[in-house]
C-alpha angles and dihedrals in degrees: 000000000000119000117251088226090067090059099057128082110252119218120236123220130193122244118271106265097209146332122328133190118228137159093223134020116200114197111207133008101239123129094286093046093050093046091049091049092049092051093045091049089055087055089049094237121159109247142171131201121222125180146119 
């Protein structure tokens, strides 16, 4: 069975051009990362995703 994630178009992002300030850094956008980001957004926290 092929993963559904292999069938979608993945966005591309440019490299970070310098330092940033954030309250929370989430590494990776898997299920846990997305759920954490969703909950943090509800709390109105500043956050940044990092992953590869």
